[in-house]
C-alpha positions as CSV (number, residue, x, y, z in Angstrom):
1,M,76.1,4.2,-112.3
2,Q,72.5,3.3,-111.4
3,T,70.8,0.2,-112.9
4,T,67.2,-0.9,-112.7
5,E,67.9,-4.6,-113.4
6,T,68.3,-7.0,-110.6
7,S,70.8,-9.9,-110.9
8,M,69.6,-13.2,-109.4
9,I,71.0,-16.6,-108.5
10,E,68.6,-19.4,-108.0
11,L,69.4,-22.7,-106.3
12,Q,66.9,-25.5,-106.5
13,L,67.5,-27.9,-103.6
14,L,64.6,-30.4,-104.0
15,N,60.9,-30.6,-104.6
16,K,59.3,-29.3,-101.4
17,I,56.8,-26.5,-100.9
18,D,58.8,-24.0,-98.9
19,S,61.0,-21.4,-100.5
20,I,62.8,-18.2,-99.5
21,T,64.2,-15.2,-101.2
22,I,67.3,-13.6,-99.8
23,D,68.3,-10.1,-100.4
24,S,70.4,-9.2,-97.4
25,D,74.1,-9.0,-98.2
26,D,75.1,-10.6,-94.8
27,Q,72.8,-13.6,-95.4
28,I,74.0,-13.9,-99.0
29,E,77.6,-14.1,-97.7
30,L,76.7,-16.8,-95.1
31,I,75.0,-18.9,-97.7
32,A,77.8,-18.5,-100.3
33,K,80.4,-19.5,-97.7
34,A,78.2,-22.5,-96.6
35,L,77.8,-23.6,-100.2
36,S,81.6,-23.1,-101.0
37,S,82.4,-26.4,-99.2
38,Q,82.1,-29.6,-101.1
39,T,81.4,-31.5,-97.9
40,R,78.5,-29.2,-97.0
41,R,77.0,-29.6,-100.5
42,I,77.3,-33.4,-100.1
43,I,75.6,-33.2,-96.8
44,L,72.7,-31.2,-98.3
45,N,72.5,-33.8,-101.0
46,H,72.3,-36.6,-98.5
47,I,69.5,-35.0,-96.4
48,Q,67.3,-34.1,-99.4
49,D,65.0,-37.0,-99.2
50,N,65.4,-38.1,-95.6
51,P,66.6,-36.3,-92.5
52,L,69.7,-37.9,-91.1
53,D,71.6,-37.8,-87.8
54,V,75.2,-36.8,-87.5
55,S,76.4,-40.4,-87.0
56,S,74.7,-41.6,-90.2
57,I,76.1,-38.7,-92.2
58,A,79.6,-39.3,-90.8
59,A,79.4,-43.0,-91.6
60,K,78.3,-42.3,-95.2
61,L,81.0,-39.7,-95.8
62,K,83.7,-41.6,-93.8
63,M,84.4,-38.6,-91.6
64,T,84.3,-37.9,-87.9
65,E,81.1,-37.0,-86.2
66,A,82.9,-33.8,-84.9
67,N,83.7,-32.7,-88.4
68,I,80.1,-33.4,-89.6
69,S,78.7,-31.6,-86.6
70,A,80.8,-28.5,-87.4
71,Q,79.7,-28.6,-91.1
72,I,76.1,-28.9,-90.1
73,K,76.5,-25.9,-87.7
74,K,77.7,-23.8,-90.7
75,L,74.7,-24.9,-92.7
76,Q,72.4,-24.0,-89.8
77,E,74.0,-20.6,-89.4
78,A,73.4,-20.0,-93.1
79,G,69.7,-20.9,-92.6
80,L,69.9,-23.9,-95.0
81,V,69.1,-26.7,-92.5
82,T,67.2,-27.1,-89.3
83,C,68.0,-29.7,-86.6
84,S,65.8,-31.7,-84.3
85,Y,66.9,-33.9,-81.4
86,S,65.9,-37.5,-80.6
87,S,66.8,-40.1,-78.1
88,G,69.5,-42.5,-79.4
89,N,71.4,-45.6,-78.1
90,H,74.2,-43.5,-76.7
91,G,72.5,-40.2,-75.8
92,V,70.8,-37.6,-78.0
93,R,70.9,-37.7,-81.8
94,K,71.0,-34.5,-83.7
95,I,68.9,-34.9,-86.9
96,S,69.4,-32.5,-89.8
97,H,66.6,-31.5,-92.2
98,L,66.6,-29.2,-95.2
99,K,64.9,-26.0,-94.4
100,Y,63.9,-25.0,-97.9
101,N,63.5,-26.6,-101.2
102,R,64.2,-23.4,-103.2
103,L,66.6,-20.6,-102.5
104,V,66.6,-17.4,-104.6
105,I,69.4,-14.9,-104.0
106,K,68.8,-11.4,-105.4
107,F,71.6,-8.9,-105.6
């Protein structure tokens, strides 16, 4: 059966200018898996307004830095966040930023 309509899921993350439309099945799967975790959705919520480092996110969520770092890695792989690095008191801090304010998934 062939259809001419396109289904679409739209996720509004916050009010920034950048947006992306995803139509690759592989990328849709990565994003869906990333968003399936409540912890990762909470992390996205916390970094909406201000980028945060792993230690700050771990403290807010009362989780280990290793766990938060692993969760952020999945968000990075899905293309939902970017990270920058900055000097900290005990080494380098990994700071997470939202990559897009709007994500449209077409399937």
